[in-house]
Backbone as ProteinMPNN parsed JSONL, in Angstrom:
{"seq_chain_A": "MEAVRKAGLVIVIGTSLQVYPANQLPRMTSGRTVLINMEATGEEDHFGLFIAGRTVGVLPAVVEVIKGTV", "coords_chain_A": {"N_chain_A": [[190.299, 18.231, 201.096], [189.09, 18.71, 203.452], [187.087, 20.608, 202.725], [185.436, 18.988, 201.198], [184.498, 17.165, 203.031], [182.95, 18.965, 204.606], [181.067, 19.923, 202.856], [177.817, 20.658, 201.672], [176.728, 19.644, 199.397], [177.983, 17.671, 196.871], [179.007, 17.45, 193.625], [179.744, 15.147, 191.158], [181.27, 14.867, 188.142], [181.487, 13.387, 185.02], [183.348, 11.024, 185.102], [184.997, 7.863, 185.533], [185.304, 6.956, 188.04], [187.426, 5.325, 188.916], [189.953, 5.953, 189.633], [192.134, 6.096, 192.355], [193.28, 8.227, 194.788], [191.152, 9.881, 194.296], [188.678, 8.929, 193.743], [187.509, 8.337, 196.141], [186.714, 10.675, 197.354], [183.91, 11.507, 197.055], [182.636, 9.882, 198.934], [183.501, 10.769, 201.295], [182.063, 12.88, 202.233], [179.371, 14.239, 204.222], [177.327, 15.357, 203.115], [174.862, 15.882, 200.475], [174.996, 13.883, 197.385], [175.791, 13.856, 193.994], [176.08, 12.232, 190.917], [177.068, 12.803, 187.68], [177.168, 11.515, 184.543], [178.002, 10.027, 181.438], [177.573, 7.231, 181.194], [176.817, 4.436, 183.28], [178.78, 3.685, 186.161], [179.004, 1.691, 188.001], [179.139, 2.608, 190.544], [177.002, 3.944, 191.299], [175.261, 3.42, 193.489], [176.434, 4.611, 195.624], [175.764, 7.212, 195.532], [173.393, 9.916, 196.07], [171.921, 10.72, 193.838], [171.826, 9.81, 190.519], [172.615, 10.921, 187.348], [172.145, 10.246, 184.039], [173.824, 11.049, 181.19], [175.132, 13.395, 178.773], [177.456, 15.795, 179.868], [177.331, 18.446, 178.75], [174.668, 18.693, 177.923], [173.223, 18.119, 180.242], [174.211, 19.589, 182.413], [173.506, 22.487, 182.305], [170.77, 22.349, 182.89], [170.919, 21.257, 185.534], [172.126, 23.44, 186.813], [170.182, 25.261, 186.66], [168.122, 24.113, 188.28], [169.416, 24.162, 190.753], [169.746, 26.99, 191.096], [167.007, 27.607, 191.439], [166.45, 26.692, 193.93], [167.77, 28.06, 195.777]], "CA_chain_A": [[189.573, 17.203, 201.568], [188.204, 19.315, 204.453], [186.014, 21.176, 202.058], [184.575, 17.92, 200.755], [183.852, 16.725, 204.285], [181.983, 19.993, 205.14], [180.124, 20.291, 201.761], [176.377, 20.266, 201.611], [176.508, 19.103, 198.024], [179.13, 17.262, 196.1], [178.653, 16.963, 192.332], [180.862, 14.476, 190.489], [180.937, 14.971, 186.737], [182.215, 12.858, 183.931], [184.415, 10.236, 185.584], [184.838, 6.446, 185.739], [185.522, 6.716, 189.483], [188.332, 4.196, 189.029], [191.286, 6.401, 190.043], [192.385, 6.227, 193.72], [192.335, 8.442, 195.873], [190.049, 10.861, 193.944], [187.29, 8.19, 193.777], [187.037, 8.335, 197.613], [186.208, 11.955, 197.806], [182.397, 11.529, 197.244], [182.321, 9.014, 200.075], [183.957, 11.481, 202.471], [181.096, 13.927, 202.617], [178.049, 13.924, 204.884], [176.285, 16.133, 202.381], [174.21, 15.141, 199.349], [175.968, 13.601, 196.389], [175.162, 13.682, 192.652], [176.942, 11.751, 189.777], [176.533, 13.068, 186.234], [177.985, 10.733, 183.719], [177.342, 9.347, 180.229], [177.195, 5.924, 181.571], [176.982, 3.87, 184.62], [180.178, 3.325, 186.56], [178.97, 0.692, 189.03], [179.289, 3.206, 191.862], [175.747, 4.757, 191.491], [174.619, 3.215, 194.754], [177.027, 5.486, 196.639], [175.288, 8.619, 195.284], [172.062, 10.209, 196.197], [171.328, 10.88, 192.612], [172.758, 9.576, 189.305], [172.001, 11.531, 186.149], [172.873, 9.711, 182.94], [173.736, 12.055, 180.028], [176.319, 14.222, 178.412], [177.53, 17.071, 180.611], [176.973, 19.563, 178.031], [173.285, 18.813, 177.937], [172.671, 18.002, 181.659], [174.678, 20.624, 183.472], [172.75, 23.641, 182.377], [169.522, 22.082, 183.652], [171.243, 21.158, 186.93], [172.395, 24.737, 187.416], [168.874, 25.978, 186.814], [167.466, 23.528, 189.436], [170.058, 24.662, 191.963], [169.378, 28.294, 191.208], [165.661, 27.678, 191.862], [166.27, 26.162, 195.2], [168.589, 28.83, 196.671]], "C_chain_A": [[188.615, 17.7, 202.742], [186.958, 19.959, 203.816], [184.998, 20.203, 201.592], [183.88, 17.389, 201.925], [182.77, 17.661, 204.684], [180.884, 20.308, 204.008], [178.726, 19.815, 201.97], [175.963, 19.539, 200.445], [177.819, 18.725, 197.358], [178.649, 16.708, 194.766], [179.782, 16.396, 191.609], [180.467, 14.371, 189.074], [182.036, 14.349, 185.775], [183.475, 12.067, 184.313], [184.009, 8.768, 185.666], [184.895, 6.088, 187.221], [186.403, 5.532, 189.702], [189.717, 4.65, 189.612], [191.324, 6.711, 191.566], [193.429, 7.347, 193.937], [191.173, 9.373, 195.491], [188.745, 10.169, 193.973], [186.732, 8.074, 195.14], [186.406, 9.554, 198.003], [184.676, 12.011, 198.043], [181.975, 10.809, 198.499], [182.726, 9.657, 201.4], [183.013, 12.547, 203.006], [179.901, 13.395, 203.333], [176.968, 14.672, 204.177], [175.76, 15.228, 201.276], [175.218, 14.956, 198.237], [175.263, 13.379, 195.073], [176.328, 13.182, 191.658], [176.316, 12.051, 188.455], [177.557, 12.401, 185.339], [177.336, 10.206, 182.539], [176.911, 7.926, 180.417], [177.435, 5.475, 182.94], [178.348, 3.525, 184.938], [180.132, 2.119, 187.588], [179.045, 1.219, 190.458], [178.021, 4.041, 192.154], [175.108, 4.652, 192.878], [175.21, 4.103, 195.865], [176.648, 6.978, 196.474], [173.846, 8.759, 195.64], [171.145, 10.257, 194.952], [172.29, 10.514, 191.509], [171.92, 10.025, 188.121], [172.832, 11.06, 184.91], [172.717, 10.714, 181.751], [175.144, 12.702, 179.842], [176.262, 15.426, 179.295], [177.056, 18.219, 179.993], [175.483, 19.773, 177.972], [172.631, 18.762, 179.281], [173.072, 19.113, 182.457], [173.94, 21.926, 183.405], [171.437, 23.529, 183.093], [169.855, 21.918, 185.107], [171.431, 22.534, 187.549], [171.116, 25.454, 187.623], [168.043, 25.465, 188.072], [168.131, 24.167, 190.714], [169.85, 26.119, 192.189], [168.014, 28.477, 191.834], [165.49, 27.343, 193.322], [167.014, 27.069, 196.295], [167.706, 30.077, 197.129]], "O_chain_A": [[187.524, 17.17, 202.951], [185.866, 19.835, 204.371], [183.807, 20.515, 201.574], [182.675, 17.158, 201.824], [181.707, 17.19, 205.088], [179.872, 20.934, 204.322], [178.492, 18.685, 202.4], [174.935, 18.862, 200.46], [178.719, 19.565, 197.343], [177.989, 15.67, 194.715], [180.772, 17.103, 191.425], [179.401, 13.826, 188.786], [183.211, 14.713, 185.745], [184.569, 12.423, 183.875], [182.833, 8.453, 185.846], [184.544, 4.966, 187.585], [186.143, 4.764, 190.628], [190.525, 3.818, 190.023], [190.553, 7.567, 192.001], [194.433, 7.338, 193.224], [190.295, 9.617, 196.319], [187.735, 10.825, 194.224], [185.558, 7.734, 195.292], [185.594, 9.544, 198.928], [184.212, 12.491, 199.077], [180.95, 11.179, 199.07], [182.362, 9.183, 202.476], [183.181, 13.039, 204.121], [179.458, 12.269, 203.105], [175.808, 14.634, 204.588], [176.114, 14.057, 201.14], [176.171, 15.726, 198.115], [174.204, 12.752, 195.055], [177.421, 13.748, 191.66], [175.204, 11.624, 188.143], [178.738, 12.74, 185.411], [176.138, 9.933, 182.604], [175.932, 7.491, 179.81], [178.193, 6.09, 183.69], [179.078, 3.087, 184.049], [181.19, 1.617, 187.969], [179.022, 0.466, 191.431], [177.979, 4.764, 193.149], [174.511, 5.601, 193.388], [174.583, 4.319, 196.902], [177.149, 7.854, 197.179], [173.105, 7.783, 195.523], [169.954, 9.946, 194.943], [173.464, 10.879, 191.567], [170.776, 9.626, 187.905], [174.003, 11.402, 184.75], [171.614, 11.133, 181.399], [176.093, 12.552, 180.612], [175.205, 16.03, 179.48], [176.374, 19.006, 180.65], [175.037, 20.921, 177.968], [171.551, 19.329, 179.448], [172.23, 19.6, 183.211], [173.739, 22.49, 184.48], [171.013, 24.44, 183.803], [169.086, 22.43, 185.92], [170.968, 22.788, 188.661], [170.938, 26.169, 188.609], [167.394, 26.235, 188.78], [167.435, 24.639, 191.613], [169.773, 26.534, 193.345], [167.829, 29.371, 192.66], [164.463, 27.686, 193.907], [166.89, 26.858, 197.501], [168.171, 30.91, 197.907]]}, "name": "protein", "num_of_chains": 1, "seq": "MEAVRKAGLVIVIGTSLQVYPANQLPRMTSGRTVLINMEATGEEDHFGLFIAGRTVGVLPAVVEVIKGTV"}
């Protein structure tokens, strides 16, 4: 939990965000947050960015974007 609090970026992938307490982790960070999921969960407003799509298709592009900003 300390790592989540200190993280500059938290990426949440493929979850309904319905299971407590894990669904609270993204709210614990002061860093940026991204949700990658096939469908909306109703929690998108709690994230800085929501990317709709299959992880297998989306994640490689996300990795390339992150590599380009480092």
